[in-house]
MARBA-3410 file (N, C-alpha, C, O; in Angstrom, 1 decimal):
139
114.0,86.7,58.2,114.3,87.4,59.4,113.3,88.2,60.0,113.1,89.4,59.8 ~ 112.6,87.6,60.9,111.4,88.2,61.5,111.7,88.9,63.1,110.8,89.1,63.9 ~ 112.8,89.1,63.3,113.1,89.7,64.4,114.1,90.9,64.4,115.0,91.0,63.6 ~ 114.0,91.8,65.4,114.5,93.2,65.2,115.0,93.4,66.6,114.2,92.9,67.5 ~ 116.3,94.0,67.1,117.2,94.2,68.3,116.7,95.8,68.2,117.1,96.6,67.3
116.1,96.2,69.0,116.2,97.7,69.3,116.4,98.1,70.9,115.7,97.5,71.7 ~ 117.3,98.9,71.4,117.6,99.2,72.5,117.8,98.1,73.5,117.3,98.1,74.6 ~ 118.4,97.1,73.0,118.8,95.6,73.6,117.6,95.0,74.2,117.6,94.5,75.2 ~ 116.4,95.2,73.3,115.1,94.3,73.6,114.8,93.9,72.2,114.9,94.8,71.4 ~ 114.5,92.5,71.9,114.2,91.7,70.8,112.6,91.8,70.5,111.8,91.4,71.3
112.4,92.2,69.5,111.0,92.3,69.1,110.8,91.1,68.0,111.8,90.9,67.2 ~ 109.8,90.4,67.8,109.6,89.5,66.9,108.1,89.7,66.2,107.2,90.2,66.8 ~ 108.0,89.3,65.1,106.6,89.4,64.2,105.6,88.4,64.7,105.9,87.2,64.8 ~ 104.4,88.8,65.1,103.4,87.6,65.7,102.5,87.5,64.4,102.3,86.4,64.0 ~ 101.9,88.7,63.8,101.0,88.3,62.8,101.2,89.0,61.6,100.8,90.1,61.7
101.8,88.9,60.4,102.2,89.6,59.4,100.8,90.6,59.0,100.7,91.8,58.9 ~ 99.9,89.5,58.7,98.6,90.5,58.2,98.1,91.3,59.0,97.5,92.2,58.5 ~ 98.2,91.1,60.5,97.6,92.3,61.3,98.2,93.2,61.7,97.8,94.3,62.1 ~ 99.9,92.6,61.3,100.8,93.8,61.7,101.2,93.9,63.0,101.3,95.1,63.4 ~ 101.3,92.8,63.7,101.3,92.6,65.3,102.8,92.1,65.7,103.2,91.2,65.0
103.5,92.6,66.6,104.8,92.0,67.1,104.8,91.9,68.7,104.0,92.4,69.5 ~ 105.8,91.1,69.0,105.9,91.0,70.5,107.3,91.2,70.9,108.2,91.2,70.1 ~ 107.4,91.4,72.3,108.8,91.4,72.9,109.1,90.2,73.3,108.4,89.7,74.1 ~ 110.3,89.4,72.7,110.8,88.0,73.0,111.7,88.1,74.1,111.5,87.5,75.2 ~ 112.5,88.7,73.9,113.7,88.8,75.1,114.4,90.1,75.3,114.2,91.0,74.5
115.1,90.3,76.3,115.9,91.4,76.6,117.2,91.1,77.0,117.4,90.0,77.3 ~ 118.3,92.0,76.9,119.6,91.8,77.5,119.5,91.7,78.6,118.6,92.4,79.0 ~ 120.3,90.8,79.6,120.3,90.7,80.9,120.9,92.0,81.7,120.8,92.2,82.9 ~ 121.5,92.7,80.8,122.4,93.7,81.5,121.5,95.2,81.5,121.8,96.2,82.2 ~ 120.3,95.1,80.7,119.4,96.3,80.5,119.1,96.7,82.0,118.9,95.9,82.9
119.0,98.0,82.2,118.5,98.6,83.2,117.3,99.4,83.1,116.6,99.6,84.1 ~ 117.0,99.8,82.0,115.6,100.6,81.7,115.0,100.2,80.5,115.8,100.2,79.6 ~ 113.8,99.9,80.2,113.3,99.2,79.2,111.9,100.2,78.7,111.0,100.3,79.5 ~ 111.8,100.9,77.4,110.7,101.4,77.1,110.3,100.6,76.1,110.9,100.6,75.1 ~ 109.0,99.6,76.2,108.4,99.0,75.0,107.8,99.7,74.1,106.8,100.3,74.4
108.4,99.7,73.0,107.9,100.6,72.1,106.5,100.4,71.8,106.0,99.4,72.2 ~ 105.7,101.3,71.2,104.1,100.9,70.9,104.2,100.5,69.3,103.3,99.8,68.9 ~ 105.2,100.9,68.3,105.5,100.2,67.3,106.8,99.8,67.0,107.7,100.3,67.7 ~ 107.2,98.8,66.1,108.6,98.5,65.7,108.7,98.3,64.3,107.8,97.7,63.7 ~ 109.8,98.7,63.6,109.9,98.5,62.0,110.7,97.2,61.7,111.9,96.9,62.2
110.1,96.5,61.0,110.8,95.0,60.7,110.9,94.9,59.3,109.9,94.8,58.6 ~ 112.0,94.9,58.7,112.1,94.8,57.3,111.2,95.8,56.7,110.4,95.5,55.8 ~ 111.4,97.3,57.2,110.7,98.3,56.4,109.3,98.3,56.8,108.7,99.4,56.5 ~ 108.5,97.4,57.4,107.2,97.3,57.7,107.0,97.8,59.1,107.8,97.4,59.9 ~ 106.1,98.4,59.6,105.8,98.8,60.9,104.6,98.0,61.4,103.5,97.8,60.9
105.1,97.6,62.6,104.3,96.7,63.4,103.9,97.0,64.8,104.8,97.4,65.5 ~ 102.6,96.8,65.3,102.3,97.3,66.7,102.8,96.1,67.5,102.8,94.9,67.1 ~ 103.3,96.5,68.6,103.5,95.9,69.5,102.7,95.6,70.8,102.6,96.3,71.7 ~ 102.2,94.3,70.6,101.1,94.0,71.3,101.0,93.0,72.3,99.9,92.5,72.7 ~ 102.2,92.6,72.6,102.4,91.5,73.5,103.8,91.5,74.3,104.8,91.9,73.6
104.0,91.1,75.4,105.1,90.9,75.9,105.2,89.3,76.1,104.2,88.8,76.6 ~ 106.1,88.6,75.7,106.1,87.0,75.6,106.3,86.5,76.8,106.6,87.3,77.6 ~ 106.2,85.4,77.0,106.5,84.4,78.1,108.0,84.5,78.6,108.8,84.2,77.8 ~ 108.2,84.9,79.8,109.7,84.9,80.1,110.5,86.0,79.7,111.7,86.1,80.0 ~ 109.9,87.1,78.9,110.8,88.2,78.1,111.7,88.8,78.8,112.7,89.3,78.3
111.4,89.0,80.2,112.4,89.8,80.7,112.9,89.1,82.2,113.4,89.7,83.2 ~ 112.7,87.8,82.0,113.2,86.8,83.1,114.6,86.9,83.6,115.5,86.7,82.8 ~ 114.7,87.3,84.7,116.1,87.0,85.4,116.8,88.3,85.0,118.1,88.2,85.1 ~ 116.3,89.3,84.6,116.9,90.8,84.3,117.2,91.2,85.6,116.3,91.9,86.1 ~ 118.2,90.9,86.4,118.4,91.5,87.5,118.8,92.9,87.7,118.5,93.6,88.7
119.4,93.5,86.6,119.8,94.9,86.7,118.5,95.9,86.2,118.6,97.1,86.3 ~ 117.4,95.1,85.7,116.3,96.1,85.4,115.8,96.6,86.5,115.7,96.0,87.5 ~ 115.6,98.1,86.3,114.8,99.0,87.5,113.6,99.6,86.9,112.7,100.0,87.7 ~ 113.5,99.7,85.8,112.3,100.7,85.1,111.9,100.2,83.9,112.8,99.9,83.1 ~ 110.5,99.9,83.7,109.8,99.5,82.6,108.8,100.3,82.1,107.9,100.6,82.8
108.7,100.7,80.7,107.5,101.6,80.5,106.9,100.6,79.4,107.6,100.0,78.6 ~ 105.5,100.3,79.4,104.8,99.5,78.7,104.1,100.3,77.7,103.1,101.0,78.1 ~ 104.4,100.1,76.4,103.5,100.9,75.1,102.1,100.8,75.2,101.7,99.9,76.0 ~ 101.2,101.6,74.5,100.0,101.9,74.6,99.2,100.8,73.7,98.0,100.9,73.6 ~ 99.8,99.7,73.0,99.1,99.0,72.3,99.4,97.8,72.8,99.0,96.8,72.1
100.1,97.5,73.9,100.0,96.0,74.8,98.8,95.6,75.2,98.1,96.3,76.0 ~ 98.3,94.1,74.8,97.3,93.6,75.2,97.5,92.4,76.2,96.6,91.9,76.9 ~ 98.9,92.1,76.0,98.9,90.9,76.7,100.2,90.7,77.4,101.2,90.8,76.7 ~ 100.4,90.5,78.8,101.7,90.1,79.3,102.0,88.5,79.7,101.3,88.0,80.6 ~ 102.9,88.0,79.1,103.0,86.6,79.0,103.2,86.2,80.4,103.4,87.2,81.2
103.2,84.8,80.9,103.5,84.3,82.2,105.1,84.3,82.3,105.9,84.1,81.4 ~ 105.5,84.7,83.7,106.9,84.7,84.1,107.6,86.0,83.4,108.8,86.1,83.5 ~ 107.0,86.9,82.7,107.4,88.1,82.1,108.5,88.8,82.7,109.6,88.8,82.2 ~ 108.4,89.4,83.8,109.4,90.1,84.4,109.8,89.2,85.7,110.4,89.8,86.6 ~ 109.6,87.7,85.8,110.0,86.9,87.1,111.4,87.3,87.3,112.1,87.6,86.3
111.9,87.3,88.6,113.2,87.3,88.9,114.2,88.9,88.5,115.4,89.2,88.6 ~ 113.3,89.5,88.2,113.8,91.3,88.1,113.8,91.6,89.4,112.9,92.4,89.7 ~ 114.6,91.2,90.2,114.8,91.8,91.6,114.8,93.0,91.9,114.6,93.3,93.0 ~ 115.2,93.9,91.0,115.6,95.2,91.2,114.5,96.3,90.7,114.4,97.5,91.0 ~ 113.7,95.5,89.9,112.4,96.3,89.2,111.5,97.0,90.0,110.5,96.5,90.5
111.8,98.5,90.1,111.1,99.3,91.2,109.9,100.0,90.5,109.0,100.4,91.3 ~ 109.8,100.2,89.1,108.8,101.0,88.5,108.5,100.6,87.2,109.3,100.7,86.3 ~ 107.1,100.2,87.1,106.5,99.8,85.8,105.2,100.8,85.6,104.3,101.1,86.3 ~ 105.5,101.2,84.3,104.4,102.1,84.0,103.7,101.5,82.5,104.1,101.4,81.4 ~ 102.4,101.4,83.0,101.6,100.8,81.7,100.8,101.8,81.1,99.8,102.1,81.7
101.2,102.3,79.9,100.3,103.4,79.1,99.1,102.5,78.7,98.0,103.0,78.8 ~ 99.2,101.5,78.2,97.9,100.7,77.6,96.8,100.8,78.3,96.7,100.8,79.6 ~ 95.7,101.0,77.5,94.6,101.0,78.0,93.8,99.6,77.5,92.6,99.5,77.7 ~ 94.4,98.8,76.8,93.8,97.5,76.2,94.3,96.2,77.0,93.9,95.1,76.7 ~ 95.1,96.5,77.9,95.6,95.1,78.4,94.4,94.3,78.9,93.5,94.7,79.6
94.5,92.9,78.5,93.4,92.1,78.6,93.7,90.9,79.7,92.9,90.4,80.4 ~ 95.2,90.5,79.6,95.6,89.4,80.3,96.9,89.5,80.6,97.7,90.0,79.8 ~ 97.3,89.1,81.9,98.5,89.1,82.5,98.8,87.5,83.0,98.1,87.0,83.9 ~ 99.9,86.8,82.5,100.3,85.5,82.8,100.6,85.4,84.2,100.9,86.4,84.8 ~ 100.6,84.0,84.7,100.7,83.6,86.0,102.3,83.8,86.2,103.1,83.4,85.5
102.5,84.5,87.6,103.7,84.8,88.1,104.5,85.7,87.3,105.8,85.7,87.2 ~ 103.8,86.7,86.6,104.5,87.6,85.4,105.3,88.5,86.2,106.4,88.8,85.8 ~ 104.7,88.9,87.5,105.7,89.9,88.4,106.3,89.0,89.6,106.6,89.5,90.7 ~ 106.6,87.7,89.4,107.3,87.0,90.7,108.6,87.5,90.8,109.4,87.5,89.9 ~ 108.9,88.0,92.2,110.2,88.2,92.4,110.6,89.7,91.9,111.8,90.0,92.0
109.8,90.4,91.6,110.0,91.9,91.3,110.4,92.7,92.7,109.9,92.2,93.7 ~ 111.0,93.7,92.8,111.2,94.3,94.0,110.0,94.7,95.0,109.1,95.3,94.5 ~ 109.8,94.3,96.3,109.0,94.3,97.2,108.5,95.9,97.2,107.4,96.1,97.7 ~ 109.0,96.8,96.7,108.6,98.3,97.0,108.2,98.7,95.5,108.0,99.9,95.2 ~ 108.1,97.9,94.6,107.7,98.6,93.2,106.4,98.9,93.1,105.5,98.4,93.7
106.3,100.3,92.1,105.2,100.8,91.9,104.7,100.7,90.5,105.4,101.1,89.6 ~ 103.6,100.2,90.4,103.1,99.9,88.9,102.1,101.0,88.7,101.1,101.1,89.4 ~ 102.3,101.9,87.6,101.5,103.1,87.5,100.6,102.8,86.2,101.1,102.6,85.1 ~ 99.1,102.9,86.5,98.5,102.4,85.4,97.5,103.9,84.9,97.3,104.9,85.5 ~ 96.9,103.6,83.7,96.1,104.7,83.3,94.9,104.9,84.3,94.2,103.9,84.8
94.6,106.2,84.7,93.5,106.4,85.9,92.5,105.9,85.6,91.9,105.5,86.6 ~ 91.8,105.7,84.4,90.5,105.2,83.9,90.3,103.6,84.2,89.2,103.0,84.4 ~ 91.7,103.1,84.1,91.7,101.6,84.2,92.5,101.0,85.6,93.0,99.9,85.6 ~ 92.4,102.0,86.5,92.9,101.6,88.0,92.2,100.5,88.5,92.9,99.5,88.7 ~ 90.9,100.4,88.7,90.2,99.3,89.2,90.5,98.0,88.6,90.8,96.9,89.1
90.2,98.3,87.2,90.5,97.0,86.4,91.7,96.4,86.4,91.8,95.2,86.4 ~ 92.7,97.0,86.5,94.0,96.8,86.2,94.5,96.1,87.7,95.4,95.3,87.7 ~ 93.9,96.6,88.8,94.1,96.2,89.9,93.7,94.4,90.2,94.4,93.5,90.8 ~ 92.7,94.4,89.7,92.1,93.0,89.7,93.1,92.2,88.5,93.5,91.1,88.8 ~ 93.4,92.7,87.5,94.1,92.0,86.5,95.4,91.6,86.9,96.0,90.6,86.4
96.0,92.4,87.8,97.4,92.4,88.2,97.6,91.6,89.6,98.7,91.3,90.0 ~ 96.4,91.3,90.2,96.3,90.8,91.5,96.6,89.5,91.4,96.0,88.7,90.6 ~ 97.9,88.9,92.6,98.3,87.6,92.5,99.0,87.0,91.3,98.9,85.8,90.9 ~ 99.9,88.0,90.9,100.6,87.6,89.9,101.9,87.3,90.1,102.7,87.4,89.2 ~ 102.2,86.9,91.5,103.5,86.5,92.0,104.3,87.6,92.9,105.3,87.3,93.6
103.7,88.9,92.8,104.5,90.1,93.6,104.2,89.9,94.9,103.3,89.2,95.2 ~ 105.0,90.6,95.8,104.7,90.8,97.0,103.3,91.7,97.4,102.8,92.5,96.6 ~ 102.8,91.5,98.5,101.8,92.5,99.1,102.0,93.9,98.9,101.1,94.7,98.8 ~ 103.3,94.3,99.0,103.6,95.7,99.5,103.9,96.2,98.1,104.3,97.4,98.1 ~ 103.8,95.6,96.9,103.9,96.1,95.5,102.4,97.2,95.2,101.3,96.7,95.0
102.6,98.5,95.2,101.8,99.3,95.0,101.0,99.8,93.4,101.6,100.4,92.5 ~ 100.0,99.5,93.3,99.2,100.0,91.8,98.6,101.3,92.0,97.6,101.5,92.7 ~ 99.2,102.1,91.5,98.7,103.6,91.4,98.2,104.1,90.2,98.1,103.3,89.3 ~ 97.7,105.3,90.0,97.3,106.0,88.9,98.2,107.0,88.4,97.9,107.7,87.5
END
């Protein structure tokens, strides 16, 4: 058993040696998600470093997401089709990559809040990931 469901979000072990885990899927009815910075699976604590490809795809009721401070990668299509997603808070200062169309189909007035010190870097990183031009990236 390498998976754990926590608050309607399924986490899976990525690398047992490095003690890393990823968000794999979420319940389609979930309205608010707080991606934990760590998750305990089989009594071992793992750092959540990734949001997998299509993890929150078509979560039409999802309105708010907070991404933990250990996340380094957001997979392709991670939030695609989450049409009511209006607020994304990224606490991580370690984000290195965001997959293609990760934000496709999110709410046109969505606000993506990022750490102040990473504003310009994240604006570049989050550019052209499928979201409408009206989506704002703020500190």
